C-alpha positions as CSV (number, residue, x, y, z in Angstrom):
1,M,89.2,-37.8,-19.3
2,K,86.5,-40.1,-18.1
3,K,83.4,-40.6,-20.4
4,G,81.2,-39.5,-17.5
5,A,82.9,-36.1,-17.3
6,L,83.0,-35.7,-21.0
7,F,79.2,-36.5,-21.2
8,I,78.6,-33.6,-18.5
9,I,80.7,-31.1,-20.4
10,V,78.6,-31.8,-23.5
11,V,75.4,-31.5,-21.9
12,V,76.4,-28.3,-20.4
13,A,77.7,-26.9,-23.5
14,V,74.4,-27.9,-25.4
15,A,72.4,-26.2,-22.6
16,F,74.4,-23.1,-22.7
17,L,73.8,-22.9,-26.7
18,A,70.2,-23.3,-26.1
19,M,69.9,-20.3,-23.8
20,P,68.9,-17.0,-25.3
21,L,71.8,-14.7,-26.2
22,T,69.8,-11.7,-24.7
23,S,68.9,-11.1,-21.3
24,Y,66.0,-8.8,-20.9
25,A,65.2,-6.6,-17.9
26,G,61.6,-6.2,-18.8
27,G,60.0,-4.2,-21.7
28,T,59.1,-0.8,-22.8
29,I,55.9,1.0,-22.7
30,T,55.5,3.8,-25.4
31,G,52.5,6.1,-26.5
32,K,50.9,9.3,-26.6
33,V,48.4,11.0,-24.3
34,T,46.0,12.8,-26.5
35,Y,43.2,15.1,-25.0
36,S,39.9,16.0,-27.1
37,G,39.3,19.1,-25.0
38,K,40.5,22.7,-25.5
39,E,43.4,24.4,-24.2
40,E,43.1,26.4,-20.9
41,H,44.7,29.1,-19.1
42,K,44.5,31.3,-16.3
43,E,45.5,35.0,-16.2
44,F,46.9,36.9,-13.4
45,S,47.5,40.7,-13.1
46,F,51.3,41.1,-12.2
47,A,50.2,44.6,-10.4
48,K,48.4,42.5,-7.7
49,F,51.6,40.5,-6.7
50,P,55.1,41.6,-5.4
51,N,57.9,42.1,-7.9
52,P,55.6,43.4,-10.7
53,K,58.7,44.4,-12.9
54,F,60.8,41.3,-12.3
55,C,58.4,38.5,-12.8
56,P,57.6,39.7,-16.5
57,K,61.1,39.1,-17.3
58,I,60.4,35.3,-17.7
59,P,62.2,34.2,-20.8
60,K,59.1,32.6,-22.1
61,P,57.0,35.0,-24.2
62,E,53.9,33.0,-24.0
63,L,53.8,33.2,-20.4
64,S,54.0,37.1,-20.2
65,K,51.7,39.1,-22.1
66,G,51.6,42.8,-21.3
67,D,50.6,43.2,-17.6
68,K,49.6,39.6,-17.1
69,R,51.1,36.4,-16.4
70,I,49.6,33.4,-18.1
71,L,49.3,29.8,-16.5
72,K,48.7,27.2,-18.9
73,T,46.6,24.8,-16.9
74,I,46.0,22.5,-20.1
75,E,48.4,22.7,-22.9
76,T,48.0,20.8,-26.3
77,S,49.9,20.3,-29.3
78,G,48.7,18.3,-32.3
79,G,46.1,16.8,-30.0
80,G,48.8,15.6,-27.7
81,L,48.5,16.5,-23.9
82,A,51.6,18.1,-22.3
83,G,52.7,17.5,-18.9
84,A,50.4,14.2,-18.3
85,V,52.0,11.8,-15.9
86,V,51.9,8.1,-16.9
87,A,52.7,5.5,-14.2
88,V,52.7,1.9,-13.7
89,A,50.2,1.6,-10.5
90,D,50.4,-2.0,-9.4
91,I,53.9,-2.4,-8.4
92,D,55.2,-1.6,-4.9
93,D,59.1,-1.3,-5.2
94,K,60.3,-1.1,-1.6
95,A,64.0,-0.6,-2.7
96,F,62.9,2.2,-5.0
97,V,60.9,4.0,-2.3
98,D,63.5,3.4,0.5
99,G,66.1,4.8,-1.9
100,Y,64.2,7.8,-3.3
101,K,66.4,10.8,-2.9
102,G,63.6,13.2,-3.4
103,T,61.5,15.5,-5.7
104,E,63.2,18.6,-6.9
105,V,61.6,21.9,-7.8
106,V,63.2,25.2,-8.4
107,A,61.8,28.7,-8.8
108,E,63.0,30.5,-11.7
109,F,61.5,34.1,-13.0
110,C,58.5,33.4,-10.9
111,E,57.8,30.2,-12.1
112,F,58.0,26.6,-10.2
113,L,59.7,24.0,-12.5
114,P,58.7,21.2,-13.4
115,Y,54.9,22.0,-13.8
116,T,54.1,18.4,-13.4
117,G,56.1,15.5,-11.8
118,V,56.0,12.7,-9.2
119,V,56.5,12.4,-5.5
120,V,57.2,9.7,-3.1
121,K,54.9,10.0,0.1
122,M,56.8,10.8,3.2
123,K,60.2,11.1,1.2
124,N,62.0,14.4,0.6
125,F,60.8,17.4,-1.2
126,H,63.1,20.1,-2.3
127,V,62.6,23.5,-3.4
128,E,65.2,26.0,-4.3
129,N,64.8,29.7,-5.0
130,H,67.0,30.8,-8.2
131,D,65.5,34.4,-8.2
132,S,67.0,37.7,-7.3
133,D,66.4,41.1,-8.9
134,P,69.5,43.5,-9.1
135,D,67.0,46.4,-10.2
136,D,65.1,46.3,-7.1
137,P,67.1,47.3,-3.7
138,K,64.6,45.1,-1.7
139,S,65.1,42.1,-4.0
140,V,69.1,42.2,-4.6
141,K,69.5,39.3,-2.3
142,G,66.6,37.3,-3.5
143,V,62.9,37.8,-4.7
144,L,60.9,36.4,-1.8
145,H,58.9,33.1,-2.9
146,N,56.8,31.3,-0.3
147,P,56.3,27.5,-1.4
148,H,53.2,26.3,0.3
149,S,52.2,22.6,-0.4
150,F,49.0,20.9,0.0
151,E,47.8,17.3,-0.1
152,V,44.6,17.3,-2.3
153,L,42.0,15.0,-2.7
154,G,39.0,16.1,-4.6
155,A,37.8,19.4,-3.0
156,S,39.6,19.0,0.1
157,S,43.2,20.2,0.7
158,S,45.4,20.3,3.7
159,T,48.6,22.0,4.3
160,I,52.1,20.0,4.3
161,F,54.5,22.6,4.6
162,N,54.7,26.4,4.3
163,I,58.1,28.0,4.3
164,A,59.5,31.4,3.0
165,L,62.6,31.5,0.9
166,A,63.8,35.1,1.1
167,E,67.3,35.0,-0.7
168,K,68.6,33.5,-3.9
169,G,70.1,30.1,-3.3
170,S,67.8,29.5,-0.4
171,S,66.1,26.1,0.0
172,L,63.8,23.8,1.9
173,D,63.9,20.0,2.6
174,K,60.8,18.7,3.9
175,P,58.9,15.3,3.8
176,A,55.9,14.9,1.4
177,I,53.7,14.2,4.3
178,M,50.7,12.5,2.4
179,R,48.3,10.0,4.3
180,K,45.3,9.8,2.0
181,K,44.8,7.2,-0.7
182,N,44.7,8.7,-4.3
183,S,45.8,12.1,-3.2
184,M,48.3,14.5,-5.2
185,L,50.6,17.2,-4.2
186,R,49.9,20.8,-5.2
187,L,52.7,23.5,-4.7
188,Q,51.9,27.2,-4.8
189,C,53.8,30.3,-3.9
190,D,51.9,32.4,-1.4
191,Q,53.7,35.5,-2.9
192,H,52.9,34.7,-6.5
193,E,49.7,32.8,-7.0
194,F,50.7,32.0,-10.6
195,M,53.5,30.1,-9.5
196,Q,51.9,26.5,-9.4
197,S,53.2,22.8,-9.7
198,F,51.3,19.5,-9.4
199,F,52.9,16.0,-8.4
200,L,51.6,12.5,-8.5
201,P,52.5,10.1,-5.9
202,V,54.3,6.8,-7.2
203,T,55.7,3.5,-5.6
204,N,58.1,2.6,-8.3
205,P,60.4,3.9,-11.0
206,H,58.2,3.1,-13.9
207,Y,56.8,6.5,-14.9
208,A,57.0,9.4,-17.4
209,V,56.0,12.8,-17.9
210,A,54.7,13.2,-21.4
211,G,56.3,15.7,-23.6
212,K,54.8,18.7,-25.5
213,D,53.4,16.5,-28.0
214,G,51.9,14.2,-25.4
215,S,54.5,11.3,-26.3
216,F,56.2,9.2,-23.5
217,E,58.3,6.2,-22.8
218,I,58.6,4.1,-19.7
219,K,61.6,1.5,-20.0
220,D,62.4,-1.7,-18.0
221,V,58.9,-2.6,-17.0
222,P,58.5,-6.1,-15.5
223,A,56.8,-8.5,-18.0
224,G,53.2,-9.0,-17.6
225,K,49.8,-7.4,-17.2
226,H,49.9,-3.9,-15.5
227,K,47.6,-1.4,-14.3
228,V,48.6,2.1,-15.6
229,V,47.5,5.4,-14.6
230,V,47.3,8.6,-16.8
231,W,46.9,11.7,-14.8
232,H,46.8,15.6,-15.4
233,P,46.0,17.9,-12.6
234,F,43.3,19.8,-14.7
235,V,41.8,17.1,-16.8
236,D,38.8,15.3,-15.3
237,K,39.2,17.0,-12.1
238,G,42.5,15.7,-11.5
239,K,41.2,12.2,-11.3
240,P,43.7,9.6,-12.9
241,T,42.3,7.4,-15.7
242,E,43.1,3.7,-15.5
243,M,44.2,1.5,-18.2
244,E,45.5,-2.0,-18.7
245,V,48.8,-3.0,-20.7
246,T,50.5,-6.2,-21.3
247,V,54.4,-5.9,-21.4
248,T,56.6,-8.7,-22.6
249,D,60.4,-9.1,-22.0
250,G,62.3,-7.2,-24.8
251,G,59.2,-6.0,-26.3
252,K,57.4,-2.8,-26.7
253,A,53.8,-2.2,-25.7
254,E,51.9,0.7,-27.1
255,L,49.5,2.5,-24.8
256,K,46.9,4.9,-26.2
257,A,45.9,7.1,-23.6
258,A,42.8,9.1,-25.0
259,L,41.6,11.5,-22.3
260,K,38.5,13.7,-22.5
């Protein structure tokens, strides 16, 4: 072997050894969304809506009290805010947007699930009816739900779609046509007003929905300083709170999001 070739091999080997052994795809943002306010809820009389005997069968005792359905608009645990959406707001990921398969919602026991989540503007929004009542001759094939979606910005709102789902297993797929900056999507059943869900538009996969205790984790966030929004539909009139966080490759950045 020639000396020149040997020298090149040695240089390459030294360079390889000097390289880091771990390849990072970004860092992680962790934290807890806290809320200094009080829990809030709305009460609806089952008797004022269709299926007053079926809807109380929901397997969540905290949402059904006597003849009333409870909609927990703001739910907290140990100071943590449940259902808050935390999202990196300064990254426009075209591949993510183009490949987004859609937001999925189900109607079960007269409740829309999830209560909060994300949506991608102009991409698919899927709602599926899982309800039927074998004890009601009119609802054996399905409890009628009527998903009605709105683009909401402040006090103004406009309909995106409004479609009835009469049978169990029936579903809809419609684009989330949202044209206003900083708007959000609200979903409500026209048959059962207490069925409500809320969705924040995102442009990248770096988001999370806080758990019951307000905790969250967002993985694989590109290194650098980022703008993060923390949002809950019933806190601060649904206006997102903006924060900054610095992420390092392979590191963990803690974000303390204290909402009032």
